[in-house]
C-alpha positions as CSV (number, residue, x, y, z in Angstrom):
1,M,-10.5,-31.6,-8.1
2,H,-13.8,-31.2,-8.6
3,A,-15.0,-29.0,-12.1
4,Q,-17.5,-26.7,-9.7
5,L,-15.1,-25.5,-7.3
6,T,-14.4,-22.1,-8.8
7,A,-12.9,-19.3,-7.0
8,T,-15.9,-17.6,-6.8
9,F,-17.6,-20.8,-5.2
10,L,-14.6,-21.1,-2.8
11,G,-14.4,-17.8,-2.1
12,Q,-18.2,-17.6,-0.9
13,Q,-17.2,-20.8,1.3
14,I,-14.5,-18.6,3.0
15,M,-16.0,-15.6,3.9
16,G,-16.6,-16.4,7.1
17,L,-13.0,-17.3,8.2
18,I,-11.7,-14.2,5.9
19,C,-14.4,-11.8,7.8
20,T,-12.9,-13.6,11.4
21,D,-9.5,-12.8,10.3
22,I,-8.2,-11.1,7.2
23,N,-4.7,-12.5,7.9
24,T,-5.7,-16.2,7.4
25,S,-3.1,-17.8,5.1
26,V,-3.9,-19.2,2.0
27,L,-2.3,-22.5,3.2
28,T,-4.7,-22.6,6.4
29,L,-8.0,-21.7,4.0
30,I,-6.8,-24.7,1.8
31,E,-7.3,-27.0,4.8
32,A,-10.1,-25.5,5.4
33,I,-11.6,-26.3,2.1
34,W,-10.2,-29.7,2.6
35,G,-12.1,-30.0,5.8
36,I,-15.5,-28.7,4.1
37,D,-15.7,-29.9,0.7
38,G,-13.2,-33.0,0.9
39,Y,-11.2,-31.8,-2.1
40,R,-7.5,-30.1,-1.9
41,V,-7.4,-27.4,-4.3
42,K,-4.2,-25.8,-5.7
43,Y,-2.3,-22.5,-3.9
44,L,-3.2,-20.0,-6.9
45,K,-7.1,-20.9,-7.2
46,D,-7.3,-20.5,-3.3
47,W,-5.6,-17.4,-3.4
48,H,-8.0,-16.0,-5.8
49,A,-10.9,-17.4,-3.8
50,K,-9.3,-14.9,-0.6
51,Q,-9.3,-12.3,-3.2
52,Y,-12.5,-12.5,-4.2
53,A,-13.9,-13.2,-0.6
54,T,-12.0,-9.7,0.7
55,A,-13.5,-8.0,-2.4
56,L,-17.1,-8.9,-1.2
57,L,-16.6,-8.1,2.2
58,W,-14.9,-5.0,2.0
59,G,-14.8,-3.9,-1.7
60,A,-12.3,-4.1,-4.6
61,W,-9.4,-1.7,-4.3
62,K,-10.6,0.1,-7.1
63,E,-13.5,1.4,-5.0
64,S,-11.1,2.0,-2.0
65,Y,-8.5,3.9,-4.8
66,N,-11.4,6.3,-5.7
67,Q,-12.5,6.9,-1.9
68,D,-8.7,7.9,-0.6
69,P,-9.0,11.5,-2.0
70,R,-12.5,11.7,-0.3
71,V,-11.6,10.5,2.6
72,L,-8.3,12.7,3.2
73,S,-10.6,15.6,2.2
74,A,-12.7,14.8,5.1
75,T,-10.2,14.1,7.6
76,S,-8.8,18.1,7.0
77,Y,-12.0,19.4,6.8
78,F,-13.0,17.8,10.4
79,K,-9.2,18.3,11.7
80,P,-8.0,21.6,10.4
81,G,-4.6,21.8,10.0
82,V,-4.2,18.3,8.3
83,Y,-2.0,18.9,5.4
84,W,-1.7,16.0,3.0
85,V,-0.4,15.5,-0.7
86,P,-1.1,12.7,-3.4
87,Y,2.1,11.4,-5.3
88,P,0.6,9.8,-8.6
89,G,3.7,8.8,-10.1
90,D,4.7,8.6,-13.8
91,M,2.7,5.5,-15.1
92,M,-0.7,5.4,-16.3
93,G,-3.5,3.2,-15.9
94,R,-5.8,2.4,-18.3
95,G,-9.6,3.4,-16.9
96,D,-12.9,2.6,-18.0
97,G,-13.6,3.6,-21.4
98,G,-10.1,2.8,-22.3
99,V,-9.0,6.5,-21.0
100,Y,-5.3,7.1,-19.3
101,K,-5.5,8.1,-15.8
102,N,-2.8,8.7,-13.2
103,V,-2.1,5.8,-10.8
104,L,-1.9,6.5,-7.1
105,R,1.8,5.9,-5.7
106,R,1.6,7.3,-2.3
107,V,0.3,10.0,-0.1
108,F,2.2,12.2,2.5
109,W,-0.5,13.5,5.3
110,C,0.8,15.3,8.0
111,F,-1.4,16.4,11.2
112,P,-0.8,19.7,13.1
113,Q,0.5,18.0,16.1
114,C,3.4,16.6,14.1
115,M,3.9,20.0,12.7
116,Q,4.5,22.0,16.1
117,S,6.2,19.2,17.5
118,F,9.2,19.0,14.9
119,Q,9.2,22.8,13.8
120,H,12.4,23.4,16.5
121,C,14.3,20.0,14.9
122,Q,16.6,20.6,12.1
123,P,15.8,19.1,8.7
124,L,17.4,15.9,7.4
125,V,18.2,14.9,4.0
126,L,18.9,11.1,3.9
127,V,20.6,9.7,0.5
128,D,20.7,6.3,-0.2
129,S,23.9,6.0,-2.7
130,T,24.3,2.1,-2.9
131,F,23.1,2.3,-6.8
132,L,24.6,6.1,-7.5
133,I,27.7,5.7,-9.9
134,P,31.0,6.7,-8.2
135,C,31.3,10.0,-9.5
136,L,27.9,11.0,-8.1
137,W,28.9,9.7,-4.4
138,R,29.9,13.5,-3.4
139,W,27.7,15.1,-1.0
140,H,28.1,19.3,-0.8
141,R,26.6,20.3,2.3
142,P,25.2,23.9,2.2
143,R,26.7,26.0,5.6
144,G,24.4,27.9,7.2
145,P,22.0,27.7,10.9
146,A,19.1,26.4,8.5
147,S,20.6,24.7,6.1
148,P,19.9,20.6,6.4
149,T,21.9,17.8,7.9
150,G,23.3,15.7,5.2
151,L,23.9,11.8,5.5
152,C,24.6,9.5,3.1
153,V,24.5,6.0,3.1
154,D,26.3,3.0,1.3
155,R,25.0,-0.4,1.8
156,R,27.7,-1.7,-0.2
157,R,30.4,-0.5,2.5
158,E,28.3,-1.4,5.4
């Protein structure tokens, strides 16, 4: 292995392959580097090179993370009726300057066509009770026309 074959250098070399197909496997990239430079690189170094090339082409994940609320706000502005809610989770990440910030875990969004299509469906509550303790394995279903349908799943008993 050559000392100058850093992940940054390799990332710049494989940028064309990543741009053509983002799903190129790391093993395929290792073979491509073998064909270009004649050196066999380790899997981890090539994985870092792929991450570097992806960040050069389309930006780092922190940039896209900061753009999510703007993209969703623009979507709801240009398409009235789009409903979206971010779920930040309970983890905190250390941002720039040592300040703790919420970490986005997931985002729920719904288009108005979906809300119109499913307005006559009965709500469904699904509980995965695989890891619940036995005394909590009871399911009380409220009765009434608007009450949700309950479904309790135990993967150990299937």
